[in-house]
N, C-alpha and C positions, 0 to 999 in steps of 0.2 A: 389362463395359465394355471397349471397344477403345482402342488407343493410336495416336497419330499421330506419335510421336517417331521419328526416323530410326534412332537407335541407342540401345540400353539397355545397362546393365552386364551383365545376365543376362536371357535369355529362355528359359523352360522351355516346350518346344513339344509341343502335342498330347496332353497327359496327361489322365487322368480326375481332375478336380479335386474333392476333398472339402474344402469351404471352412472347416470347423470349426464351423459353426453348427448342424449336424445336417440341413441341407438335402440333397436328392438330388444326386448328383454330376453334373457337366457336363463335356463335353470342351472344353478351353480351353487357351490359352496363359497364362503368367504372366510379366509383365515386372517387372524390379527395377532401380531406380536408387538408388545410394548404399545406405543400409540400409533402404529403403522399397519396398513393393510399389506399383507405379504403374498396373498394368492387369491385369485378369483377363478374358479373352475372346479375341477375334481380335487379335493383335498384328502389324501389318504391318511394323514396323521390325525391324531385326536386333539381335542382342545381341553385345557384345564376347565373351561366352561364350554358346553355345547348348547347351542340354541337351535331347536328344531323349527325351521322356517317352512316346512313343507306346506303348500297351500297358501303361503303368505308372500308378500312382496318385500324385497330388500332394496333400500335406496340409500344414497348418501344422506347425511344429516342435512336438515333444511337451513338455509341461510336467509334470515330475515333482515333486509337492508334498511328497514324504516321503523325503528322503535324509539320510545321516549323513556327508557329506564334510567335516565341520567342520575336521578336521586336514588331510586329503588336499588340500583346496582350496588350501592354502598352499604345496604343493610340486608338485602335478600339474595342469598346465593342461587336461588332457583328461578327467578324471573318469571314467575307465573303471571298470567296464563299462557305465555308463549310456549313454555316447555310442556304444556299439555298437548301440544300440536307438532311435535317432532322437530322443534327448532333447536339446533345445537350451536349456532353462531348468531348473535344479535348485534346489530349496528345501531348505535344511538347518537345523539347530538344532531338530530335532524331539524329542519325547519327553522334554523337560526336560533333556537333556544337551548339553554343548558346552564351550567353552574360554574363555569370557569372560562376565562380568568374572572376573578371577582375580588374587589377590595372589600374589607370588612363592612364598611358603611353601605355597601350596595347589596348585601345579602337579602334583606327583606324585600327589596325591589325585585331581585331576580326570582325569589320565591313567588311574588305576586304575578310576575310575568308568566312563569310556568303554570301557576294555578289558573290564570285566565286563558292562556293559549291552549293548554292541554288538559284542563279540567282534572288536575291532580290536587287533592286537598292540601291547602297550604299548611294546615295544622300537622298533617302527616309528614310533609317535607320538613317543616321546622323541627319536629321531634326526631325524625330519622337521620337527617343530614348533620354530620359532625363538623363540617367546615374546617377540616384540617388541611386546607390548601388555600392558595391565592392564585398562583399561576396555573396555566393549563397543564404544564408538566407535573406540577405538584398534585393536581387532580388525578392525572393518570397514575401517579404513584399510589394515591389513595385507593383507586379502583383495583390496581394490581395487587395491593395488600389485602383486599377483601376476598373472603372465600367465595368461590364460584363453581357452579355445577355445569356451566357451559361457557363457551368462549364469547368474548365481547370485543367490539371495536368501537372507537370513539371518533367523533368529528368535532371540530372546534366551531362553536356557534357565533354567528355574526352579532347577535344582540348583546351578548356578554362582552365581546371584543370592543364593540362600538361604545358601550357604556364605560368600559374600563379606560378607554382613551379619551372620550369626550365628556364624561361626567353627565351632568343634567342636560347638556345640549343634545344628548342622544335620544332620550325619550321625548324631548321637545321637537324631534324630527328636523333639527337644523342640519344643513349640509356640512360635510366634513371639509376641513382645509387640506391642502396638499400635505402639510406636516402631519396632520392627524391620519390621513390616508397612509402615509409612509409608515407610521407607527403601527397601524392596524396590520399592514402587510408584514411588518417585522414580527409581530406577535403570532400571526398565522403561520409563518415559516418556522418560528421557534417551536410551535406546537407540532408541526409536521415533522420536524427533526426529532422531536421527542417520541413520535410514533402515532400521532393523530392520522386517521385515514383520509381526512378531507376537511372541507369548509362548507358550512351550510348557511342559508339565509332565507328570509321570508319577505314577500312583497304582497301580502294579501290583507285586506281590511278585516277579514274574519278573525285575525289574530290580535287579541287585545289582552291587556293585563286585567287583574281581578277588579280594578277600579274603572275599567272602560277605556284606558289609554291605549293608543295604537302601539303595535310592536315597533321598537325604535329603528328597525331597518326598512320600514315601509317605503320611505321616500329616498332611500340612499341613491345618490346620483351616479351617472356613468363613471365619472372620475374616480369615485371611491371604489366601486365594484371592479373597474378595470385595473385600478392600482393594486388591489389585493390579488387579482388574477395574475398580473405581471409578476408579482413577488412569488406566487406559486409556480409560475412558469420557470423563473430563474432557479428555484429550488428543485424543479423537476419531480415534484411529489404531490400526491393528493388528488382526490376527486372533488367535484363540486355538486352540491345538492341544494335544491330550492323549490319554493312554492310561490306562485304569482297569480294575480287575478286575470291578467291579460285582457283588460278592458280595451286598451289600445294595443291590439294583439301584435301586429307586425312591428310597431315601434318598440314595444317592450321586448319582443323576442330578439330583435336586432341588437339591443343592448346586451342581452344575456348571451347571445351568440358571440358577441365581441369578447366576452370573458373566456370563451373556449379558444377563439382565434388567438388571443393574446397569450394565453397560458399553455395551450396544447394539452390541457388536462380534461379528462372525461367529465361530463355533466349529466345529471338526471333531474327531471322536472316532473312535479306532480301533475297528473292528468285526471281531471274529474269533470263530469257534466253537471252544471248548475242550471236548475230550471229557469232561472232569470236570464241566463245567456246560454241557451241550450246548444248552440252550434260552435261556441268558441273553442272547445276541445278539439274539434276537427281541424280548425285552422292551425292550432298549435302543433298538432301531429303533422300537418302538411309542412309546416316550417321545420320541424325536426327531420322529416324525410329529406327535405331539400338540403339541410345542413349535412346530413350523412352522405348525400350524393356528392357533396363538396369535400368529403373526407373528414368532417368534424364529428368527434365521438359524443353525440348527444342522444340520450334515451328518455322516453317518457316513463315515469313510474306509474303503474296502473293497478287498480284493485280488481279482485276476481268477482266482486259483487257490489251492490250499492253500498255507499257509506251510510250505514243504517243507525239511526238514533233509536234508543230503547227508552220508551216512555212508561211511566207508571208511578205508583205511590211510593215505592222504595227507590226509584231512580231519581236523578237530579232534576228531571223535567217531566211534565205531563201536559196534556192538552188544556188543562184548566188553570195553569199557573198564572195566567193573566186575568183571571176572573177574581174580582174583589171578594166574592163570597168564599171561594176556595182559599184565598190567602188568610182567612180567619183560622184555618186548621193546618196550613202548610208548615211543616217542620214538627208538628205534634207527633207523639208516638203513633205507630200504625194502627193500634186498636182504637185509639180515639178518632183518627181519621175515618176508619171504617164505620164507627158508630154514627158519626155525623153524616156520612155519605149514604147511609141506609135510612136515615131519618127522613120521612116523607116531606116534611116542610123544608128542611135544608136542601134536600135533593131537588125539589121543584124550583126553589129559588135559584140554585146553581144552574140548572138546565135552561132556565128562562133568561139568564143574564148574558149580555154580550161581553166578550173579552175586551180589555183595555190594553191594546198592544200598539207599539210604534209601527206605523205603516211602512212597508218596504223592507223591514228587517226579517231575518230568518225566523225569529220567534213568531211572526205572523203566520208563517206556513205551519208551524208546529201546532198553533191554536185552531187553524181553520181548514187545512188541506186534508179533509177527511177521505178524499180519494186515494191518499197515500198512507192511510193508517190501517194496519192489519193486526189481527190477533197473532201472538207469537206462542205457538204451542210448545210442548216438551221436545218435539223434533222440529226445529225451526225450518220453515220454507223460505229461502232467500230469493226466490223468484215467484212471489205470490201473484195469483191471477187478479186482474182489476175487479172482477165480479165478487171477490171476497173482501174488498175494502169496506171500511165503515160506511162510506157513502153508499156503496152498492147494497150492503146489507140493510141499511136504513130504508132505502127505496123498496127493497124486496119485502120488508116487514112493516112498512108504514110508520116508522119511528123517526125521530130526530137523530141525526148521526151522533150528536153529543151523548144521547142516551145510550147508543150502542157502545161508544168507547168507554163510557163510565161503567157500564155493565162488564165489559171486558176487563177493565182495571180491577174490579172487585173480585174477580175469580182468584182461585188459589189463595184464599184468605187475604186478599189484597196484595199478594206478591206477584201477580201476573204482570207481564210486560207486553207493551204494544211495539210493533215494528214499524218504523217510519223511515223508508229509504230516501234520505235527504238528497244525496247526490247519485247520479248515474241511473236514475229510474224515471226519467221524464216521460217516456213512452210506455211505461207499465210492463217492461220486460228487461232482460239483460242482453238484448240484441246489440245495443251500443257498446256494452262492456265486452261482448265477444269481439267486436271490431277493435277495441283497445287492446285486448289480450293478444290478438293474432297479428297485430301490426308488426312489421319487421323491425321497428326501432323502439320497442317498448320492453320493459322488464317488470316482473311482479314485485309490488311493494305496497306501501301505505297501510300496513296493518296497525300502526300507531300503538303497538304493544306497550303497556305501562301508562298510557295516556287515556284521557276522557273516561275517567274511572267510574263515573256515575251515569254515563249516557251512551257510550259506545263500547262494544266488545268485539273488535275486529282482529284481535290477535289470533283468532281461529281461521284466518284467511288460508293458511296452508291446507287445512282439512277441507275447506270449501272447494279449493282447487281440485283436490283428489276426488271428493265424493260427488259434488254437484257437476263439475265439468268433465270428470273422468268416468263417472258411473251412472248418476241418477237423473240427469237433466231430461225433461220431457217437453219443454217449450222452445226447443231449438236443438242444434246439433251438439253432440259431445265433442271433446277434444282428446287427441291421443294421449294416453297415460304417460308414455315415455317422453313426450314433449312437455307435459306438465311437470314431471319430475325434473327434467333438464332445467326448466325455468326456476324451480325452487332451489336448485342445487348448483350445478356447474355454471349456469349463466349468471345467477345472482352473486356467486363467489367471484366471478370475473369482473362484475360490475364495480366491486369495491376493492379489486386488486388482490384477492386472496387466491393465489394459484396453487396452494397446497391442499385444497379441500374441494368438495363438490363433485368428485368423481370416484367411483369405486374401481380402483386399479392398484396393482402393486406399487409401493412407494408412496402412496398418498396417505394423508392424515386419516386415521380410523375414526371418523364420525359417521355413524351408520344408524339407519332406522330399520327395524323389522316391523311390518305392518300387516295386520289381518285385514286386508283390503276389502274382502267380501263382506265383512261385518263391521267395518269402520263406521262409527255412529257419532254424530255431533249432537249434543244436547243443548237445551236452552240455557242462555246465560242466567246467572242469578247473583244477587248482591251478597257479599260477605263484608264483615267489619274487622279486617285483620291488618290494616295498615297501621303504622305508628299513630299513637293518640286515638286509636279506635276508628280511624278513617275508613270510609266505605269504598268498595270497588266492585266492579263486575268481573266475574270469572266465568269461563265456559269450558266444560270438560267433555271428554270423548271416551269411547271404548274403541280399542283396536290398535293402539300403538304398543305392540307387544314389548318392544325394547328400543330405547334410544341410547346409543353408545357415543360417548364423548372421549376422544383421545384414548381409545382402546379399552374403556371401562364402561360397563352398563351403569348409566347414571339415572335412568328413568325406566320404570316398568309400568306399562299402561298409563303413562303420563305422570305417575307419582314418583317422587325422588327416592333413590335407594340410599342416599346419604353420601354417595361418592362426590368428591369435589375436585374433579380433574380439569375444570375450566380454567381459562386464563385470559388476561388482557392480551389482545393481538396488537402488537406495535408495528404499524406501517404495513405497506404492501408486502405480501408473502410470495416469493418466487416458487415456481414449480419445483418440487424436490428433484434433485439430481438422480437420474436413473429411473424416474417414475415411468411406468409403462402404460401410457394413455391410449385407449382405443381411438379410432377416428371419431371426431366430435361432429355434432350436427348443430346448426343454429336454428 
């Protein structure tokens, strides 16, 4: 559609427009007035600001449906590192953890739970969170009052709700009574009425608080989950999000499927491949497909690459943390660690020593699975060849793999990171991830933006989808760029009920990315100490995001904030704007 207006707020000129529906791209201008797209096509009028997009791609802003900025959102308007990667809407409150509702005496415990489950420094949370809320509605008000450079949506977390209702019985994993279940349902509906997008829970043993206690929702029974689902069904609002281990796959799925049957609400479920149970994810996807065939709206949330741990001297973990010799220097300043690790006597003792790890735990893999340890260069390769692993390099050079990883860690003045693809890399490639991504009942998610501050930096998932899958992959097929953009935009917006964004069309919300796709570059993550109380976190930057527009204002240039604060809290599902001219969409 072309425009006849003489002047617009912004005109993006001559870009290759991927409109977010999955349709083939077209060369077009995009005109924006206020916070709304008014034209996509030939725009004869001028713009108060003109953006030359010739040779670049133009997409809707990216919708990240799986972040953990629940604390950070109250003190950081920019939600980095997600906004380095074209994200203009971030959804938090995932995996059943968050900070509301919360009684004053439960604050320290909720901080401990978030610190343990999501590896967010407790000192940073304690310093940054002001706790000017108790109820979830009050928490939403606090977020709404915070300055924001992008839009955010909130989900109410099961762990907080359960503890609020059950007190100490919740972390003790005791079953809820009918009365407690009814009260949980009431609180969830109250949050939905206030604008929460949905309800989330966790059923995985991986999630523990900072003292090793299980997440309080781990063993929640069918009565409790189904009672909350019934309440959501009566309210007719909200999405369901969860993670589970699925050790008893069919039985577990049947209980979760029951939540959708009873509520009629959409559900998304984390899908990852665990080396210990490498085929479970396929069975879960089969069950999801069967549910969809029966008309139940269930999707798997899948990542575009391995869930990758970053190991090193500056990170939270490294392959030597279970060695008693290394523990003598763990936590010391980096220069002192480097001095010790270069000392021949200390080095020889460390390399000869066997780690003392609990058998069967993930930490055992981190200490011993050298076939899954890779050097991470300045331009990270997220589908590394098995012959470049520490195990393979050791065999090629006649060294102990411990010596290989130690030498890698000492590079870049001790700031080098190792890449350890923990999940989704059982067979040494992303072939299984390709199956996840292209399954008809999955959606792109699991970036965990804001979480795992010292060990994972997967907030760059959107850039990996574009660069690796859309342009650079050599160890398998690439995927169509228009389909990848659709998954990051229109499809993810629909997943959380946001009908007002995710498509470039007249009448739609003006969240837009202008991307120099040919030169889009993802750099290695690195540690910064910019959280409250000097807390550390990993960030990962890019080149190529020319402009990210939020509600009609350029809020980021090359990923860096302009100072514009046009973001807002999104309360509840958003209808398609009246009169929006949406092209035919593709799934």
